[in-house]
N, CA and C atoms as a LAMMPS dump frame, in Angstrom:
ITEM: TIMESTEP
0
ITEM: NUMBER OF ATOMS
330
ITEM: BOX BOUNDS ff ff ff
-5.0000000000000000e+02 5.0000000000000000e+02
-5.0000000000000000e+02 5.0000000000000000e+02
-5.0000000000000000e+02 5.0000000000000000e+02
ITEM: ATOMS id mol type element x y z
1 1 1 N -14.844 -148.882 145.959
2 1 2 C -15.972 -148.534 145.118
3 1 3 C -16.709 -149.788 144.65
4 2 1 N -16.071 -150.943 144.733
5 2 2 C -16.705 -152.187 144.307
6 2 3 C -17.902 -152.561 145.176
7 3 1 N -17.931 -152.089 146.412
8 3 2 C -19.028 -152.427 147.306
9 3 3 C -20.33 -151.759 146.896
10 4 1 N -20.276 -150.717 146.1
11 4 2 C -21.464 -149.976 145.718
12 4 3 C -22.014 -150.4 144.351
13 5 1 N -21.513 -151.49 143.811
14 5 2 C -21.942 -151.908 142.482
15 5 3 C -23.407 -152.357 142.487
16 6 1 N -23.916 -152.85 143.611
17 6 2 C -25.303 -153.282 143.696
18 6 3 C -26.232 -152.18 144.179
19 7 1 N -25.69 -151.045 144.57
20 7 2 C -26.513 -149.97 145.127
21 7 3 C -27.452 -149.366 144.097
22 8 1 N -26.99 -149.169 142.879
23 8 2 C -27.824 -148.554 141.839
24 8 3 C -29.005 -149.448 141.459
25 9 1 N -28.822 -150.743 141.187
26 9 2 C -29.997 -151.566 140.863
27 9 3 C -30.989 -151.68 142.022
28 10 1 N -30.49 -151.772 143.236
29 10 2 C -31.384 -151.864 144.391
30 10 3 C -32.172 -150.58 144.548
31 11 1 N -31.503 -149.439 144.464
32 11 2 C -32.214 -148.164 144.607
33 11 3 C -33.181 -147.936 143.442
34 12 1 N -32.832 -148.399 142.255
35 12 2 C -33.753 -148.297 141.12
36 12 3 C -35.006 -149.131 141.375
37 13 1 N -34.844 -150.353 141.881
38 13 2 C -35.977 -151.199 142.208
39 13 3 C -36.863 -150.555 143.271
40 14 1 N -36.259 -149.975 144.298
41 14 2 C -37.03 -149.312 145.359
42 14 3 C -37.804 -148.129 144.796
43 15 1 N -37.179 -147.343 143.946
44 15 2 C -37.859 -146.188 143.345
45 15 3 C -39.024 -146.619 142.456
46 16 1 N -38.836 -147.674 141.676
47 16 2 C -39.914 -148.164 140.817
48 16 3 C -41.07 -148.69 141.668
49 17 1 N -40.767 -149.433 142.72
50 17 2 C -41.815 -149.963 143.598
51 17 3 C -42.578 -148.829 144.273
52 18 1 N -41.867 -147.796 144.716
53 18 2 C -42.526 -146.654 145.36
54 18 3 C -43.391 -145.893 144.359
55 19 1 N -42.931 -145.745 143.124
56 19 2 C -43.72 -145.058 142.102
57 19 3 C -44.996 -145.826 141.788
58 20 1 N -44.901 -147.147 141.708
59 20 2 C -46.096 -147.964 141.459
60 20 3 C -47.072 -147.831 142.616
61 21 1 N -46.576 -147.846 143.836
62 21 2 C -47.441 -147.691 145.005
63 21 3 C -48.125 -146.331 144.995
64 22 1 N -47.406 -145.285 144.662
65 22 2 C -47.991 -143.945 144.614
66 22 3 C -49.068 -143.848 143.543
67 23 1 N -48.838 -144.453 142.385
68 23 2 C -49.831 -144.421 141.301
69 23 3 C -51.085 -145.189 141.705
70 24 1 N -50.915 -146.365 142.296
71 24 2 C -52.072 -147.153 142.719
72 24 3 C -52.866 -146.411 143.791
73 25 1 N -52.174 -145.824 144.761
74 25 2 C -52.863 -145.058 145.809
75 25 3 C -53.636 -143.879 145.234
76 26 1 N -53.046 -143.183 144.295
77 26 2 C -53.738 -142.025 143.718
78 26 3 C -54.945 -142.45 142.892
79 27 1 N -54.854 -143.567 142.183
80 27 2 C -56.007 -144.052 141.409
81 27 3 C -57.142 -144.5 142.318
82 28 1 N -56.784 -145.147 143.429
83 28 2 C -57.817 -145.562 144.376
84 28 3 C -58.515 -144.34 144.963
85 29 1 N -57.745 -143.332 145.321
86 29 2 C -58.347 -142.105 145.86
87 29 3 C -59.216 -141.412 144.814
88 30 1 N -58.774 -141.397 143.567
89 30 2 C -59.558 -140.768 142.505
90 30 3 C -60.885 -141.493 142.322
91 31 1 N -60.846 -142.819 142.302
92 31 2 C -62.082 -143.583 142.159
93 31 3 C -62.987 -143.407 143.37
94 32 1 N -62.403 -143.272 144.534
95 32 2 C -63.187 -143.064 145.745
96 32 3 C -63.901 -141.716 145.705
97 33 1 N -63.207 -140.698 145.232
98 33 2 C -63.8 -139.362 145.164
99 33 3 C -64.864 -139.293 144.076
100 34 1 N -64.633 -139.934 142.926
101 34 2 C -65.594 -139.849 141.83
102 34 3 C -66.837 -140.702 142.07
103 35 1 N -66.729 -141.715 142.912
104 35 2 C -67.916 -142.528 143.21
105 35 3 C -68.799 -141.781 144.202
106 36 1 N -69.982 -142.267 144.377
107 36 2 C -70.938 -141.62 145.267
108 36 3 C -70.773 -142.132 146.696
109 37 1 N -69.67 -141.761 147.3
110 37 2 C -69.38 -142.155 148.67
111 37 3 C -69.599 -140.928 149.546
112 38 1 N -70.074 -141.174 150.747
113 38 2 C -70.364 -140.052 151.636
114 38 3 C -69.08 -139.31 152.02
115 39 1 N -69.247 -138.051 152.308
116 39 2 C -68.115 -137.196 152.685
117 39 3 C -67.479 -137.665 153.99
118 40 1 N -68.293 -138.192 154.893
119 40 2 C -67.766 -138.674 156.175
120 40 3 C -66.844 -139.868 155.979
121 41 1 N -67.202 -140.765 155.051
122 41 2 C -66.369 -141.936 154.777
123 41 3 C -65.031 -141.525 154.175
124 42 1 N -65.07 -140.598 153.244
125 42 2 C -63.823 -140.104 152.641
126 42 3 C -62.948 -139.444 153.699
127 43 1 N -63.552 -138.626 154.56
128 43 2 C -62.8 -137.944 155.619
129 43 3 C -62.188 -138.958 156.586
130 44 1 N -62.931 -139.992 156.946
131 44 2 C -62.394 -140.992 157.878
132 44 3 C -61.25 -141.778 157.243
133 45 1 N -61.346 -142.067 155.947
134 45 2 C -60.27 -142.785 155.261
135 45 3 C -59.004 -141.927 155.204
136 46 1 N -59.172 -140.65 154.907
137 46 2 C -58.017 -139.745 154.844
138 46 3 C -57.375 -139.592 156.221
139 47 1 N -58.183 -139.468 157.259
140 47 2 C -57.633 -139.338 158.616
141 47 3 C -56.924 -140.616 159.053
142 48 1 N -57.495 -141.779 158.721
143 48 2 C -56.852 -143.047 159.071
144 48 3 C -55.524 -143.201 158.335
145 49 1 N -55.482 -142.762 157.085
146 49 2 C -54.241 -142.83 156.318
147 49 3 C -53.173 -141.913 156.914
148 50 1 N -53.575 -140.741 157.338
149 50 2 C -52.628 -139.811 157.959
150 50 3 C -52.103 -140.373 159.276
151 51 1 N -52.972 -140.983 160.073
152 51 2 C -52.539 -141.59 161.331
153 51 3 C -51.575 -142.747 161.074
154 52 1 N -51.853 -143.547 160.046
155 52 2 C -50.965 -144.654 159.688
156 52 3 C -49.595 -144.136 159.262
157 53 1 N -49.57 -143.057 158.514
158 53 2 C -48.284 -142.469 158.099
159 53 3 C -47.503 -141.936 159.292
160 54 1 N -48.198 -141.279 160.213
161 54 2 C -47.506 -140.754 161.396
162 54 3 C -46.925 -141.889 162.221
163 55 1 N -47.687 -142.965 162.397
164 55 2 C -47.18 -144.093 163.172
165 55 3 C -46.024 -144.786 162.453
166 56 1 N -46.078 -144.848 161.141
167 56 2 C -44.966 -145.425 160.39
168 56 3 C -43.696 -144.603 160.536
169 57 1 N -43.852 -143.297 160.473
170 57 2 C -42.703 -142.416 160.661
171 57 3 C -42.149 -142.531 162.068
172 58 1 N -43.041 -142.608 163.037
173 58 2 C -42.611 -142.779 164.428
174 58 3 C -41.859 -144.089 164.607
175 59 1 N -42.387 -145.159 164.023
176 59 2 C -41.731 -146.457 164.152
177 59 3 C -40.338 -146.442 163.528
178 60 1 N -40.215 -145.918 162.299
179 60 2 C -38.907 -145.883 161.65
180 60 3 C -37.936 -144.994 162.412
181 61 1 N -38.418 -143.887 162.935
182 61 2 C -37.544 -143.013 163.713
183 61 3 C -37.025 -143.707 164.954
184 62 1 N -37.904 -144.389 165.68
185 62 2 C -37.477 -145.086 166.898
186 62 3 C -36.519 -146.225 166.573
187 63 1 N -36.798 -146.959 165.509
188 63 2 C -35.919 -148.069 165.132
189 63 3 C -34.54 -147.559 164.716
190 64 1 N -34.506 -146.51 163.903
191 64 2 C -33.21 -146 163.441
192 64 3 C -32.398 -145.402 164.583
193 65 1 N -33.053 -144.725 165.517
194 65 2 C -32.327 -144.178 166.67
195 65 3 C -31.774 -145.317 167.526
196 66 1 N -32.582 -146.356 167.755
197 66 2 C -32.083 -147.459 168.577
198 66 3 C -30.966 -148.225 167.867
199 67 1 N -31.058 -148.368 166.541
200 67 2 C -29.955 -149 165.81
201 67 3 C -28.693 -148.148 165.859
202 68 1 N -28.864 -146.843 165.791
203 68 2 C -27.696 -145.954 165.91
204 68 3 C -27.034 -146.121 167.269
205 69 1 N -27.83 -146.278 168.305
206 69 2 C -27.268 -146.514 169.64
207 69 3 C -26.545 -147.853 169.673
208 70 1 N -27.127 -148.881 169.039
209 70 2 C -26.461 -150.186 168.973
210 70 3 C -25.132 -150.115 168.24
211 71 1 N -25.108 -149.41 167.104
212 71 2 C -23.842 -149.249 166.367
213 71 3 C -22.841 -148.416 167.164
214 72 1 N -23.327 -147.419 167.897
215 72 2 C -22.43 -146.612 168.731
216 72 3 C -21.814 -147.475 169.834
217 73 1 N -22.601 -148.373 170.414
218 73 2 C -22.053 -149.291 171.413
219 73 3 C -20.982 -150.193 170.804
220 74 1 N -21.248 -150.693 169.604
221 74 2 C -20.26 -151.537 168.933
222 74 3 C -18.97 -150.76 168.676
223 75 1 N -19.103 -149.518 168.266
224 75 2 C -17.925 -148.689 168.016
225 75 3 C -17.189 -148.361 169.309
226 76 1 N -17.94 -148.081 170.369
227 76 2 C -17.32 -147.719 171.644
228 76 3 C -16.53 -148.882 172.237
229 77 1 N -17.034 -150.091 172.088
230 77 2 C -16.342 -151.253 172.634
231 77 3 C -15.337 -151.857 171.663
232 78 1 N -15.27 -151.329 170.441
233 78 2 C -14.29 -151.792 169.473
234 78 3 C -14.609 -153.143 168.861
235 79 1 N -15.881 -153.502 168.797
236 79 2 C -16.278 -154.78 168.215
237 79 3 C -16.362 -154.632 166.709
238 80 1 N -15.397 -155.204 166.025
239 80 2 C -15.323 -155.094 164.566
240 80 3 C -15.741 -156.376 163.853
241 81 1 N -15.592 -157.501 164.523
242 81 2 C -15.896 -158.79 163.909
243 81 3 C -17.385 -159.095 164.022
244 82 1 N -17.872 -159.846 163.053
245 82 2 C -19.264 -160.278 163.064
246 82 3 C -19.359 -161.507 163.966
247 83 1 N -19.982 -161.337 165.098
248 83 2 C -20.153 -162.429 166.055
249 83 3 C -21.621 -162.492 166.469
250 84 1 N -22.03 -163.57 167.115
251 84 2 C -23.409 -163.634 167.603
252 84 3 C -23.744 -162.512 168.584
253 85 1 N -22.764 -162.073 169.35
254 85 2 C -22.99 -160.967 170.284
255 85 3 C -23.303 -159.665 169.561
256 86 1 N -22.637 -159.421 168.454
257 86 2 C -22.889 -158.22 167.661
258 86 3 C -24.29 -158.284 167.061
259 87 1 N -24.671 -159.454 166.534
260 87 2 C -26.025 -159.612 166.009
261 87 3 C -27.062 -159.428 167.113
262 88 1 N -26.744 -159.923 168.305
263 88 2 C -27.672 -159.788 169.422
264 88 3 C -27.884 -158.317 169.774
265 89 1 N -26.823 -157.529 169.734
266 89 2 C -26.957 -156.104 170.03
267 89 3 C -27.831 -155.425 168.981
268 90 1 N -27.584 -155.725 167.714
269 90 2 C -28.372 -155.086 166.651
270 90 3 C -29.832 -155.537 166.678
271 91 1 N -30.068 -156.823 166.858
272 91 2 C -31.445 -157.31 166.936
273 91 3 C -32.147 -156.788 168.182
274 92 1 N -31.431 -156.742 169.291
275 92 2 C -32.008 -156.211 170.525
276 92 3 C -32.348 -154.735 170.408
277 93 1 N -31.475 -153.976 169.778
278 93 2 C -31.768 -152.552 169.621
279 93 3 C -32.931 -152.329 168.661
280 94 1 N -33.066 -153.189 167.648
281 94 2 C -34.223 -153.097 166.758
282 94 3 C -35.507 -153.423 167.513
283 95 1 N -35.465 -154.444 168.339
284 95 2 C -36.63 -154.798 169.152
285 95 3 C -36.994 -153.699 170.129
286 96 1 N -36.001 -153.105 170.748
287 96 2 C -36.257 -151.994 171.669
288 96 3 C -36.867 -150.821 170.912
289 97 1 N -36.38 -150.564 169.713
290 97 2 C -36.953 -149.489 168.903
291 97 3 C -38.415 -149.738 168.577
292 98 1 N -38.757 -150.984 168.247
293 98 2 C -40.158 -151.328 167.994
294 98 3 C -41.013 -151.165 169.243
295 99 1 N -40.493 -151.582 170.393
296 99 2 C -41.249 -151.428 171.634
297 99 3 C -41.445 -149.959 172.005
298 100 1 N -40.419 -149.157 171.798
299 100 2 C -40.542 -147.719 172.064
300 100 3 C -41.563 -147.093 171.123
301 101 1 N -41.531 -147.486 169.854
302 101 2 C -42.511 -146.956 168.896
303 101 3 C -43.922 -147.37 169.289
304 102 1 N -44.098 -148.599 169.73
305 102 2 C -45.416 -149.054 170.168
306 102 3 C -45.885 -148.246 171.376
307 103 1 N -44.99 -148.054 172.341
308 103 2 C -45.339 -147.283 173.54
309 103 3 C -45.702 -145.852 173.176
310 104 1 N -44.918 -145.234 172.316
311 104 2 C -45.2 -143.845 171.938
312 104 3 C -46.479 -143.735 171.114
313 105 1 N -46.758 -144.728 170.279
314 105 2 C -47.982 -144.672 169.485
315 105 3 C -49.214 -144.83 170.362
316 106 1 N -49.094 -145.558 171.451
317 106 2 C -50.217 -145.697 172.387
318 106 3 C -50.452 -144.397 173.156
319 107 1 N -49.403 -143.607 173.343
320 107 2 C -49.513 -142.341 174.068
321 107 3 C -50 -141.199 173.176
322 108 1 N -49.882 -141.382 171.846
323 108 2 C -50.276 -140.317 170.921
324 108 3 C -51.792 -140.193 170.879
325 109 1 N -52.276 -138.962 170.786
326 109 2 C -53.725 -138.798 170.647
327 109 3 C -54.184 -139.267 169.269
328 110 1 N -55.354 -139.85 169.233
329 110 2 C -55.875 -140.386 167.967
330 110 3 C -56.406 -139.324 167.067
C-alpha cells in the first residue's frame, strides 16, 4: 500500500488542472457566442474542436493498445528486470502507436 501514497496528490493535481481547463474553455466559448461573430466562424471552431478531440482519442487509444502489446510481450518472455531492452520495447511500442494513430487520422474523413 506504500506505493500508492503519491497517487492521491497526483490525481488531485490532474483533476484541478482539468477543471481549470474546462472553465477556461467554457468562458472562451461564452465570450465567442456573446460577441458579434458570424455563425459560420462559430460552427467552424466547434467542428475543428470536435475533430481535434476525435484525433486525440484515436491517438491515446492507439498508444495504449500498443503499450499493452509491449507489456504483454514483456510478460510472455518473462522480462521482469528494468533493462535497456525493456525500455526499447516500451518506447518502440509507443512510437508504433503514434505512427498508427497518424496513419488512421489521415484515413479518417474530415
